[in-house]
C-alpha positions in Angstrom: 0.0 0.2 -0.1 2.8 2.8 1.3 5.3 1.4 -1.8 2.4 2.0 -4.5 1.5 5.4 -2.9 5.4 6.4 -2.7 6.2 4.7 -5.9 3.4 6.8 -7.5 4.6 10.3 -5.7 8.0 9.2 -7.5 6.8 8.3 -10.6 4.5 11.5 -10.9 3.8 14.3 -8.4 0.9 15.3 -10.2 -0.7 12.1 -10.2 -0.8 13.1 -6.3 -3.9 15.5 -7.7 -5.7 13.3 -10.0 -7.5 10.6 -8.9 -6.2 7.2 -9.1 -7.3 3.7 -9.1 -4.8 3.1 -5.9 -6.0 6.4 -4.1 -9.9 5.0 -4.6 -9.0 1.8 -2.7 -7.6 4.0 -0.1 
């Protein structure tokens, strides 16, 4: 869970503001 989040931030910080499936899971 945390790894996915950190990976997302590392890959694309802009994605943070975009509603992603991973975020929906949280």
